[in-house]
N, C-alpha and C positions, 0 to 999 in steps of 0.2 A: 504493500500500500505506499503510494508515494504522497506527501502532501508536501506542497511549495509554498514557503512564506514570503509574502510580499509586503515589504515596508514603504509607505507612502511617506516620503520626506521631501516633496518637490515644493511646498507651499512658500510664499512671498513673505509671511511673517507680518502682514501689514497692521494688525491688531496689536502685535506686541511693539512695534516700533523698532526692533534689532532683529538681528538672526536668531529665530526660536530654537533652530536646531542645533546651535551652539550654546544654549542657557546651560548654568551649571547646575547639575544634580549629583549628589554625592560625589563631588570631587570629578566628575567627568561631565562631559557634554549630554544634553537630553539625548540627541542622535545616538551617542555611543552608548548610553544606558540603553535603548531600544535595541541597538544592534548586538550588544552582549547578552541582552535577556533573549533575543530571538535564538543565541546559540544553545540556549537550556531547552528549546521546544525541539520535539521529536519530530522534525522535518527533514526532508531529503536534500534540500536547498533552501538558501535564502537569498532573494534580490532585493534591492533597496532602490528605490526609484527617486532619484534627486532632480532639481530643476532650477528655483530660483537660488541664488548664492553657492551655486554647486561647487565653484573652483575654493572659494574660502573652506567650505565644509570638507572637500576632499583632503586639504591639507590638515584638517584638525580632528580627523575621526579616523579611527583604524579600521579598514575594510578588508584585511587580510583574510579574516574567516567568511565573508559575505561577497557576493557579486554588486557592482552598483552600475546603474546606467543613468542616463540623462534624458529626461522628458523635455524636450523642447517646447511643447505644447502647455507647460504646466500653467500658464495663465487661463487655460480653459477651465480648471476646476479639477478637484479631486478624480473624476471619472476619468480625465486625460492619462492620470498617472497610472491607473488601472487597466486602461486599454495599451499604455505604452509598455507595461510589464507583461501583460498576455501576449502581445504581439512579439515581445523578447524571446519569451519561453518557446513560443509557437516556431520563432525563427531558429533557434538554439535545438529545436526539437526535444525538448527536456519535457519527459514524461511526467504526468502527474494526475492523480484522482481527485485530489482537492487543492483548493487553492485558499491558503489562510491569509487574508487581508488585515494589516493593522497600521495602525497610524504612530508615526514617530514621536507624538507629544501626549501619550497617555501613560506617564511614568509610575503610576499607583497600580497598575495591574502586574499580578505575580506571576511566574512560571505557572504555578499550579492551576490557574486558571485556564491557560492556554491546554495544558496537559487534559483538564477535563474535556474541553472543546473536542479536542483530537480523539479521545476516547468515545465521546458520545458520537463523533463522525464514523469512527469505525464500526460502530454498531449500526448506524441509519446511514449509509453511504450515498443514499440518493436524496436525503434533506440537508438544506442549507442549517448551519449552525451559527447563529447570529448572538448579539449581545442584547440583552434588554434594557432600553432605557426608560425613563419615564414617559417621554413623548414617542415612544415606538421603537422598533429595533434598527441596529446599526452595526458598525464593525467596532472591534474585531468580529470576523465572520469568515466560517470556512464555507467555499462554494465548491459543491461537486462538479467535476469536470463537465458534466452534462450541461451546466448553465454558462459555460464559456461564451459561446455564441451569442447569447442574449447580453453577458457584460460587455462585449465589445460595441453594443449600440448605447450604452447609457451616456448622459451628457450633464455637464455642469458640476457644481460643487456637492449637489445632493444626490448624485445618479445613483449611488449603491444604497442609499438609504430608501428612496423612492422604489428601487428594485425589489429591496428586502419587504417593503410595506405591500407590494403588488403580489409577492409570493408568501405572504404571511402562512396560509395554509401548508406551504412546504418547507416550514422552518422550524426549527426547535431552539431552545436556547439552555445553557447550562443552569443548573440551581444554585451554584456557590455564588455567594454574595462577592461582589467586587467593586472597587472605585474606579468608574470609568472616566474620572476628571481628566476633560481636555484643557491643555495650558495654551491658550491663546491671547490672553492679554496679561498685562503686567499684575493686575490683581490676581488673575488665576496662579499665576506663577508665584507671588507672595503667599498666597494662601496655602499653595502645597509646601513651600519651604517651610513654613510655620507648621506644618504637619508632622515634619521629619522628626 
């Protein structure tokens, strides 16, 4: 069973006012934290999608253990990074049964949560395994390979979220409690730092 991890890290950080991927968390950058976390996930490959500030990020994050690509269309939103990642995997002929999509800016999520997602996916391989937010489903999520064709059609910044809402009846979510805090603004960052 092949599960590939796709880290979305191409955002412009406009609400943060500085390069979000390089914020300091536990004495490493936010993106380094996510890359290191991805190494604890039982997936066969990890691909990180960069975009805005890519040159600066490449020099400050250790990508030895993961592959990265640059999404030149990152201004078109998160969907463009998902599509860019999938197209790269297809071009490289990387086999996968499931695609675990996660964001670079959710540092409170622990490896155990991803392990539970993968365990659930192994039992229910035709179901999407998504995260349950107060306002609906979202990523991190594992998409079975059979949904890839549809994922290539999503658009904008809410593409995956809208796709999950439309496919609610084909979606399961882990029961474990998880902190899905997204660090988008200086206030979010300060709040997270204060909880450490």
